[in-house]
LUMDREN-324085 format. One record per residue: residue in three letters; x negated, y, z of N, C-alpha, C, O in turn. Coordinates in Angstrom, 1 decimal. Atoms other than C-alpha are relative to their C-alpha. Example, Ala and Ser with C-alpha at 12.3 -4.5 7.8 and 13.67 -1.06 7.14 Angstrom:
BEGIN
[ALA, [-0.9, -1.2, 0.0], [-12.3, -4.5, 7.8], [-0.9, 1.2, 0.0], [-1.9, 1.2, 0.7]]
[SER, [0.9, -1.1, 0.0], [-13.7, -1.1, 7.1], [0.8, 1.1, 0.8], [0.3, 2.2, 0.9]]
This chain:
BEGIN
[MET, [-0.4, -1.5, -0.4], [-71.7, -32.2, -74.4], [1.5, 0.2, -0.2], [2.2, 0.4, 0.8]]
[LYS, [-1.4, 0.0, 0.8], [-68.4, -32.0, -76.5], [0.7, -1.1, 0.7], [1.8, -0.8, 1.2]]
[LYS, [-0.6, 1.0, -0.5], [-67.3, -35.4, -75.1], [0.2, -0.1, 1.4], [1.0, -0.9, 1.9]]
[ASN, [-0.3, 0.0, -1.6], [-67.7, -34.6, -71.4], [1.0, 1.2, 0.2], [1.7, 1.2, 1.2]]
[ILE, [-1.0, -1.0, -0.4], [-65.7, -31.1, -71.9], [1.3, -0.9, -0.5], [2.2, -0.9, 0.4]]
[LEU, [-1.1, 0.8, 0.5], [-63.0, -33.5, -73.7], [0.6, -0.7, 1.0], [1.8, -0.6, 1.4]]
[LEU, [-0.3, 1.2, -0.9], [-63.1, -36.3, -71.3], [0.7, 0.8, 1.3], [1.6, 0.3, 2.0]]
[VAL, [-0.5, -0.8, -1.3], [-62.6, -33.4, -68.4], [1.5, 0.6, -0.4], [2.5, 0.7, 0.4]]
[ALA, [-1.2, -0.7, 0.3], [-59.8, -31.8, -70.1], [1.5, -1.2, -0.5], [2.7, -1.0, -0.7]]
[ILE, [-1.0, 1.1, 0.0], [-58.0, -35.0, -70.6], [0.3, -0.3, 1.2], [1.5, -0.4, 1.4]]
[CYS, [-0.2, 0.6, -1.2], [-58.4, -36.1, -67.2], [1.0, 1.0, 0.4], [2.1, 0.7, 0.6]]
[VAL, [-0.5, -1.4, -0.5], [-57.2, -32.4, -66.1], [1.7, -0.2, -0.7], [2.6, -0.2, 0.2]]
[VAL, [-1.3, 0.2, 0.5], [-53.9, -33.0, -68.5], [0.7, -1.3, 0.8], [1.9, -1.2, 1.3]]
[CYS, [-0.4, 1.2, -0.5], [-53.5, -36.6, -67.1], [0.8, 0.1, 1.5], [2.0, -0.2, 1.8]]
[PHE, [-0.5, -0.2, -1.5], [-53.3, -35.6, -63.3], [0.8, 0.9, 0.0], [1.7, 0.8, 0.9]]
[GLY, [-0.9, -1.2, -0.1], [-51.5, -32.5, -64.0], [1.9, -0.4, -0.1], [2.9, -0.1, 0.6]]
[SER, [-1.1, 0.6, 0.3], [-48.8, -34.5, -65.7], [0.6, -0.9, 0.7], [1.8, -1.0, 0.8]]
[ILE, [-0.3, 1.2, -1.3], [-48.8, -37.6, -62.8], [0.6, 1.1, 0.8], [1.8, 0.9, 0.9]]
[ALA, [-0.2, -0.8, -0.7], [-48.4, -34.6, -60.6], [1.5, 0.8, 0.0], [2.2, 0.8, 1.0]]
[CYS, [-1.2, -0.6, 0.6], [-45.5, -32.8, -62.1], [1.0, -1.3, 0.1], [2.0, -1.1, 0.8]]
[ASN, [-1.3, 0.9, 0.1], [-43.4, -36.0, -62.6], [0.3, -0.2, 1.3], [1.5, -0.2, 1.8]]
[GLN, [-0.4, 0.5, -0.9], [-43.8, -37.1, -59.6], [0.8, 1.2, 1.0], [1.7, 0.9, 1.8]]
[LEU, [-0.8, -1.0, -0.6], [-42.4, -33.7, -58.1], [1.6, 0.0, -0.7], [2.6, 0.4, 0.0]]
[GLY, [-1.4, -0.3, 0.4], [-39.4, -33.7, -60.4], [1.0, -1.1, 0.3], [2.2, -1.0, 0.4]]
[VAL, [-1.0, 1.2, -0.1], [-38.2, -37.4, -59.7], [0.3, -0.1, 1.7], [1.3, -0.7, 2.1]]
[ASP, [-0.3, 0.0, -1.5], [-38.6, -37.0, -55.6], [0.7, 1.0, 0.4], [1.2, 0.9, 1.6]]
[GLU, [-0.8, -1.5, -0.5], [-36.8, -33.4, -55.5], [1.0, 0.3, -0.8], [1.0, 0.7, -2.0]]
[GLN, [-1.3, -0.6, 0.7], [-33.3, -32.8, -56.1], [0.3, 1.1, 0.7], [0.1, 1.2, 1.9]]
[LYS, [-0.5, -1.5, -0.5], [-31.9, -29.5, -55.8], [1.3, -0.2, 0.5], [2.3, -0.7, 0.0]]
[PRO, [-1.4, 0.1, -0.8], [-29.3, -29.3, -53.1], [1.3, 0.9, -0.6], [1.2, 2.1, -1.0]]
[ILE, [-1.6, -0.6, 0.5], [-25.7, -28.3, -54.2], [0.6, 0.5, 1.4], [0.5, -0.1, 2.5]]
[ALA, [-0.9, -0.6, -1.1], [-23.7, -26.1, -51.9], [1.1, -0.6, 0.2], [1.7, -1.1, -0.8]]
[ALA, [-1.1, 1.1, -0.6], [-21.2, -27.9, -50.0], [1.5, 0.5, -0.5], [2.4, -0.2, -0.8]]
[VAL, [-1.3, -0.4, 0.4], [-18.4, -25.4, -50.9], [0.0, -0.1, -1.3], [1.2, -0.4, -1.6]]
[ASP, [0.5, 0.0, 1.3], [-19.6, -25.4, -54.6], [1.0, -1.7, -0.5], [2.0, -2.0, -1.1]]
[LEU, [-0.7, 1.7, -0.1], [-19.0, -29.4, -54.3], [1.4, 0.0, 0.2], [2.1, -0.4, -0.7]]
[ALA, [-1.5, 0.1, -0.4], [-15.7, -29.2, -52.8], [0.9, 0.8, -1.2], [1.9, 0.2, -1.6]]
[LYS, [-1.1, -0.7, 0.7], [-14.1, -26.5, -55.3], [-0.3, -0.6, -1.6], [0.6, -0.7, -2.5]]
[ASP, [-0.1, 0.6, 1.3], [-15.7, -28.2, -58.4], [0.8, -1.4, 0.1], [1.4, -1.7, -0.9]]
[LEU, [-0.8, 1.0, -0.1], [-14.0, -31.4, -57.2], [1.6, 0.3, 0.2], [2.4, -0.7, 0.2]]
[LYS, [-1.4, 0.1, 0.1], [-10.7, -29.9, -56.9], [0.4, 0.7, -1.4], [1.4, 0.5, -2.1]]
[ASN, [0.1, -0.2, 1.7], [-11.1, -28.3, -60.2], [0.0, -0.8, -1.0], [0.6, -0.6, -2.1]]
[SER, [0.4, 1.0, 0.9], [-12.3, -31.2, -62.1], [-0.5, -1.5, 0.7], [-1.6, -2.0, 0.7]]
[LYS, [0.6, 1.3, -0.4], [-12.0, -34.5, -60.4], [-0.6, -0.8, -0.5], [-1.6, -1.2, -0.1]]
[SER, [1.0, 1.1, 1.0], [-13.0, -36.8, -63.0], [-1.3, 0.1, -0.5], [-2.0, -0.8, -0.8]]
[GLU, [1.1, -0.1, 0.0], [-15.7, -35.0, -63.8], [-1.4, 0.0, 0.9], [-2.5, -0.4, 0.7]]
[VAL, [0.8, -0.1, -1.3], [-17.1, -34.4, -60.5], [-0.1, -1.4, 0.2], [-1.3, -1.7, -0.2]]
[THR, [-0.1, 1.3, -0.1], [-16.4, -38.4, -59.6], [-1.2, -0.6, -1.3], [-2.2, -1.3, -1.1]]
[SER, [1.0, 0.9, 0.9], [-18.4, -39.4, -62.9], [-1.2, 0.2, 0.1], [-2.1, -0.6, -0.1]]
[LYS, [1.7, -0.5, 0.0], [-21.4, -37.2, -62.4], [-0.6, -0.6, 1.2], [-1.8, -1.0, 1.3]]
[TYR, [0.8, 0.2, -1.4], [-21.9, -38.1, -58.9], [0.5, -1.2, 1.1], [0.1, -1.5, 2.2]]
[GLY, [-0.6, 1.1, -0.8], [-19.9, -41.0, -57.8], [-0.9, -1.3, 0.3], [-1.2, -2.1, -0.6]]
[GLY, [0.8, 1.3, -0.1], [-21.8, -43.7, -56.2], [-1.8, 0.3, 0.0], [-2.6, -0.6, 0.1]]
[LYS, [1.4, -0.3, 0.5], [-25.2, -41.7, -56.7], [-0.1, 1.0, 1.4], [0.8, 1.6, 1.9]]
[GLU, [0.5, -0.6, -1.2], [-27.2, -40.2, -53.8], [0.1, 1.5, -0.7], [-0.3, 1.8, -1.8]]
[VAL, [0.3, -1.1, 0.3], [-26.6, -36.5, -53.8], [-0.5, 0.8, 1.4], [-0.2, 0.5, 2.6]]
[VAL, [0.4, -0.8, -1.3], [-28.3, -33.5, -51.6], [0.8, 1.2, 0.0], [0.9, 1.9, -1.0]]
[VAL, [-0.7, -1.1, -0.1], [-26.1, -30.9, -50.3], [-0.2, 0.7, 1.2], [-0.6, 0.1, 2.2]]
[ARG, [0.5, -0.7, -1.0], [-26.4, -28.0, -48.0], [1.3, 1.0, 0.6], [2.1, 1.4, -0.3]]
[GLY, [-0.8, -0.9, -0.5], [-24.2, -25.8, -46.1], [0.6, 0.0, 1.5], [0.2, -0.9, 2.2]]
[TYR, [-0.2, -0.1, -1.3], [-22.7, -24.8, -42.7], [0.7, -1.0, 0.7], [1.7, -1.5, 0.2]]
[THR, [-0.7, 1.0, -0.5], [-22.0, -27.3, -40.1], [1.4, 0.8, 0.6], [1.5, 2.0, 1.0]]
[GLN, [-1.2, -0.7, -0.4], [-18.4, -26.8, -39.3], [0.4, -0.7, 1.4], [1.0, -0.4, 2.5]]
[LEU, [-0.4, 1.4, -1.1], [-18.0, -29.9, -37.2], [-1.5, -0.9, 0.4], [-1.9, -1.8, -0.3]]
[THR, [1.1, 1.0, -0.3], [-21.1, -31.4, -35.4], [0.7, -1.4, 0.7], [1.3, -1.4, 1.8]]
[GLY, [-0.4, 1.2, -0.5], [-20.2, -35.1, -35.0], [-0.8, -0.6, 0.9], [-1.9, -0.3, 0.9]]
[THR, [0.3, 0.9, -0.6], [-20.9, -37.7, -32.5], [0.4, -1.1, -0.6], [1.2, -1.1, -1.6]]
[LEU, [-0.9, 1.3, 0.2], [-20.1, -41.4, -32.5], [1.2, 0.3, 0.9], [1.2, 1.0, 2.0]]
[SER, [-1.5, -0.5, -0.6], [-16.3, -41.4, -31.7], [0.0, -1.4, 1.0], [-0.5, -2.5, 0.8]]
[PRO, [-0.4, 0.9, -0.8], [-15.1, -43.3, -28.7], [0.9, -0.8, -0.7], [1.6, -0.3, -1.6]]
[LEU, [-0.7, 0.8, 0.4], [-13.4, -46.4, -29.4], [1.2, -0.4, 1.0], [0.9, -0.6, 2.2]]
[PRO, [-1.2, 0.4, -1.2], [-9.9, -47.5, -27.6], [-0.7, -1.2, 0.6], [-1.5, -1.9, 0.0]]
[GLY, [0.8, 1.1, -1.1], [-11.1, -49.9, -24.8], [-1.4, 0.1, -0.1], [-2.1, -0.9, 0.2]]
[GLY, [1.6, -0.1, -0.5], [-14.6, -48.5, -24.8], [-0.9, -0.1, -1.3], [-0.5, 0.1, -2.4]]
[GLY, [1.1, 0.0, 1.2], [-17.8, -48.7, -26.9], [0.6, 1.4, -0.8], [1.5, 2.1, -0.6]]
[LEU, [-0.1, -1.1, 0.7], [-18.4, -46.3, -29.4], [0.1, -0.5, -1.7], [-0.6, -1.4, -2.0]]
[ASP, [-0.1, -0.1, 1.4], [-17.5, -46.2, -33.4], [-1.2, -0.3, -0.7], [-2.1, 0.3, -0.1]]
[LYS, [1.2, -0.1, 0.3], [-20.4, -47.0, -35.5], [-0.2, 0.9, -1.2], [-1.1, 0.7, -1.9]]
[THR, [0.3, -1.2, 0.5], [-20.0, -43.7, -37.4], [0.1, 1.2, 0.4], [0.9, 1.4, 1.3]]
[GLY, [-0.2, -1.1, -0.3], [-20.3, -40.4, -37.0], [0.1, 1.2, -1.3], [-0.3, 0.9, -2.4]]
[LYS, [0.2, -0.7, 1.0], [-19.9, -37.4, -39.0], [-0.1, 1.4, 0.2], [0.0, 1.6, 1.4]]
[ILE, [0.1, -1.4, 0.3], [-20.4, -33.5, -39.8], [0.6, 0.5, -1.1], [0.6, -0.1, -2.2]]
[ILE, [-0.6, -0.5, 1.3], [-18.6, -31.5, -42.0], [-0.4, 1.4, -0.5], [-0.4, 2.3, 0.4]]
[LEU, [0.8, -1.5, 0.4], [-20.3, -28.3, -44.3], [0.8, 0.6, -0.6], [1.8, 0.1, -1.0]]
[SER, [-1.1, -0.9, 1.0], [-18.8, -25.7, -45.9], [-0.7, 1.2, 0.3], [-1.8, 1.0, 0.9]]
[GLU, [0.7, -1.5, -0.1], [-19.8, -21.9, -45.8], [0.6, 0.7, 1.4], [1.5, 0.3, 2.1]]
[LYS, [-0.2, -0.6, -1.8], [-19.9, -19.7, -42.5], [1.4, 0.2, 0.3], [1.9, -0.2, 1.3]]
[ASP, [-1.2, -0.8, -0.2], [-16.7, -18.0, -43.0], [1.5, -0.7, -0.9], [2.6, -0.2, -1.0]]
[ASP, [-0.8, 0.8, 1.1], [-14.8, -20.6, -45.6], [1.4, -0.1, 0.6], [1.6, -0.8, 1.6]]
[GLN, [-1.5, 0.2, -0.2], [-11.0, -20.2, -45.2], [0.9, -0.8, -0.6], [2.0, -1.1, -0.2]]
[ASP, [-0.6, 1.2, 0.9], [-10.1, -22.6, -47.9], [-0.2, -1.2, 0.5], [0.5, -2.0, -0.1]]
[ARG, [0.3, 1.3, -0.6], [-11.2, -25.5, -46.2], [-1.0, -0.9, -1.6], [-0.6, -2.0, -2.1]]
[ASN, [1.1, 0.5, 1.0], [-14.1, -26.2, -49.1], [-1.1, -0.7, 0.7], [-2.2, -0.1, 1.0]]
[GLN, [0.9, 0.4, -0.5], [-15.7, -28.7, -47.4], [-0.3, -1.5, -0.5], [0.4, -2.1, -1.2]]
[VAL, [0.6, 1.4, 0.2], [-17.9, -32.0, -47.6], [-0.2, -0.7, 1.1], [-0.7, 0.0, 1.9]]
[TRP, [0.2, 1.0, -1.1], [-18.0, -34.7, -44.9], [-1.0, -0.8, -0.2], [-1.2, -1.4, -1.2]]
[CYS, [1.1, 0.9, 0.3], [-20.9, -36.2, -44.1], [0.0, -1.2, 1.1], [-0.1, -0.9, 2.3]]
[GLU, [0.0, 1.4, -1.0], [-20.9, -39.8, -42.4], [-1.6, -0.6, 0.2], [-2.4, -0.8, -0.7]]
[PHE, [1.6, 0.9, 0.0], [-24.0, -41.4, -40.5], [0.4, -0.8, 0.9], [1.4, -0.6, 1.7]]
[GLY, [0.0, 1.2, -0.8], [-24.6, -44.5, -38.9], [-0.8, 0.4, 1.8], [-1.4, 1.3, 2.3]]
[ALA, [0.5, -0.3, -1.6], [-25.6, -44.9, -35.2], [-1.3, 0.2, 0.0], [-1.6, 1.0, 0.9]]
[ALA, [1.3, -0.2, 0.2], [-29.3, -45.0, -36.2], [-0.4, 1.5, -0.4], [-1.5, 1.8, 0.0]]
[ASP, [0.0, -1.4, 0.2], [-29.2, -41.4, -37.4], [0.5, 0.5, 1.1], [0.2, 1.7, 1.2]]
[LEU, [-0.4, -0.9, -0.9], [-27.6, -40.2, -34.4], [-1.1, 1.0, 0.6], [-1.1, 2.2, 0.2]]
[ALA, [0.9, -0.7, -0.3], [-30.5, -38.8, -32.8], [-0.4, 1.2, -0.7], [-0.8, 2.2, -0.2]]
[ASP, [0.5, -1.2, 0.9], [-31.5, -36.5, -35.7], [1.3, 0.7, -0.6], [1.2, 1.7, -1.3]]
[PHE, [-1.2, -1.0, 0.3], [-27.8, -35.2, -36.2], [0.5, 0.7, 1.2], [1.2, 1.7, 1.1]]
[GLN, [0.2, -0.6, -0.8], [-27.8, -34.4, -32.7], [-0.8, 1.2, 0.4], [-0.7, 1.9, 1.5]]
[LYS, [1.3, -1.0, -0.5], [-30.8, -32.0, -33.0], [0.9, 1.4, -0.6], [0.5, 2.5, -0.1]]
[ILE, [-0.6, -0.8, 0.3], [-28.2, -29.6, -34.6], [0.9, 0.7, 0.8], [1.9, 0.0, 1.2]]
[ALA, [-0.3, -1.1, -1.2], [-27.0, -26.6, -32.3], [0.7, 0.8, -0.6], [0.2, 1.7, -1.2]]
[GLY, [-0.9, -0.9, 0.3], [-23.5, -25.3, -33.3], [-0.1, -0.1, -1.6], [-0.6, -1.0, -2.2]]
[LYS, [-0.1, -0.2, 1.4], [-23.1, -23.9, -37.0], [-1.2, 0.3, -0.4], [-1.6, 1.5, -0.2]]
[GLU, [1.4, -0.1, 0.4], [-26.5, -24.3, -38.4], [0.2, -0.2, -1.6], [1.2, -0.8, -2.2]]
[TYR, [0.1, 0.4, 1.4], [-27.4, -24.2, -42.1], [-0.8, -1.4, -0.4], [-2.1, -1.3, -0.4]]
[VAL, [0.4, 1.2, 0.1], [-28.3, -27.6, -42.9], [-0.1, -0.6, -1.5], [0.8, -0.3, -2.3]]
[THR, [0.2, 1.1, 1.1], [-29.6, -30.0, -45.8], [0.1, -1.3, 0.3], [-0.4, -1.8, 1.3]]
[VAL, [-0.6, 1.4, -0.7], [-28.0, -33.4, -45.8], [-0.4, -0.9, -1.5], [-0.2, -0.3, -2.5]]
[LYS, [-0.6, 0.9, 1.1], [-28.2, -36.6, -48.4], [0.6, -1.2, 0.2], [0.5, -1.7, 1.3]]
[GLY, [-0.7, 0.9, -0.1], [-26.2, -39.2, -49.0], [0.7, -0.6, -1.1], [0.6, 0.1, -2.1]]
[ILE, [-0.8, 0.6, 0.9], [-23.9, -41.5, -51.3], [1.2, 0.8, -0.2], [2.0, 0.9, 0.7]]
[PHE, [-1.3, -0.3, 0.0], [-21.2, -39.7, -53.0], [1.4, -0.6, 0.1], [1.4, -1.7, -0.6]]
[GLN, [-1.1, 0.6, 0.1], [-17.6, -40.7, -52.4], [1.3, 0.9, 0.0], [1.4, 2.1, 0.5]]
[VAL, [-1.1, -1.2, -0.1], [-14.2, -39.1, -52.8], [0.9, -0.8, 0.9], [1.1, -2.0, 0.7]]
[LYS, [-1.1, 0.8, -0.9], [-11.5, -40.0, -50.0], [1.1, 1.0, -0.1], [0.9, 2.2, -0.4]]
[ASN, [-1.3, -0.6, -0.2], [-8.0, -38.9, -49.7], [0.6, 0.4, 1.3], [1.7, -0.1, 1.7]]
[LEU, [-0.3, -0.7, -1.3], [-7.6, -37.0, -46.5], [0.9, 1.0, 0.2], [0.5, 2.1, 0.8]]
[ALA, [-0.7, -1.5, 0.1], [-4.7, -34.5, -46.9], [-0.5, 0.7, -1.3], [-0.8, 1.9, -1.3]]
[GLY, [0.8, -0.5, 1.2], [-6.0, -34.1, -50.5], [-1.3, -0.8, -0.2], [-1.8, -1.5, 0.7]]
[ASP, [1.1, 0.6, -0.4], [-9.1, -35.3, -51.8], [-1.5, 0.6, 0.3], [-2.0, 1.5, -0.3]]
[THR, [1.2, -0.5, -0.8], [-12.2, -34.8, -49.8], [-1.3, -0.6, -0.2], [-1.5, -1.8, 0.0]]
[PRO, [0.9, 0.6, 0.3], [-15.6, -35.2, -50.9], [-1.2, -0.2, 1.1], [-1.8, 0.6, 1.8]]
[HIS, [0.8, 0.8, -1.4], [-17.7, -37.4, -48.4], [-1.6, -0.3, -0.6], [-1.9, -0.3, -1.7]]
[LEU, [1.3, 0.8, 0.4], [-21.4, -38.8, -48.4], [-0.1, -0.7, 1.0], [0.0, -0.4, 2.2]]
[LEU, [0.3, 1.6, -1.0], [-21.9, -42.1, -46.9], [-1.6, 0.0, 0.3], [-2.4, 0.7, -0.2]]
[SER, [1.4, 0.3, -0.1], [-25.1, -43.3, -45.6], [-0.8, 1.3, 0.4], [-2.0, 1.3, 0.3]]
[CYS, [0.8, -1.1, 0.6], [-26.0, -39.6, -45.1], [-1.3, 0.0, 1.2], [-1.7, -0.9, 1.9]]
[LYS, [1.4, -0.1, -0.1], [-29.2, -38.4, -44.0], [0.0, 1.6, 0.4], [0.5, 2.5, -0.2]]
[LEU, [0.6, -1.7, 0.0], [-30.6, -35.1, -42.4], [-1.1, 0.1, -0.6], [-2.1, -0.6, -0.3]]
[VAL, [1.4, -0.5, 0.3], [-33.1, -33.6, -44.3], [-0.6, 0.9, 0.4], [-1.8, 0.7, 0.5]]
[LYS, [0.1, -1.0, -1.1], [-33.4, -30.4, -42.4], [0.8, 1.1, 0.2], [1.7, 1.4, -0.6]]
[ILE, [-0.7, -0.7, -0.7], [-32.3, -27.9, -40.3], [-0.8, 1.5, -0.4], [-2.0, 1.7, -0.3]]
[GLU, [0.9, -0.9, 0.3], [-32.9, -24.2, -41.7], [0.3, 1.3, 1.2], [-0.3, 2.3, 1.2]]
């Protein structure tokens, strides 16, 4: 009887441990777009060493919802973009999210200034100052 109770207890601990580990690995806590942009302005080296080249989950209000850009002479650019910030941010604390043609249909679901969560590979680009970018961006959810 004691062996059966011990065996059941061990199984419960093992399965609980496995479930908790899977939740922790697969789920990343989203970073507010405005916070990521402010942190980059305050400490570029710290932010780039922490996030550079890594997948980051970011959320914020869409300031610009993008489609694929027309190219001179016809056709479409192979990347589109959205810009995330806070609803009434006047300081241009933005994160740019660049996505490919394969993800266009997902991003076209965004209608106006909506609160969204995205994920992509973090990179800093210098566009009139250092701007945080997410490359290969994917739409996680529209809230």
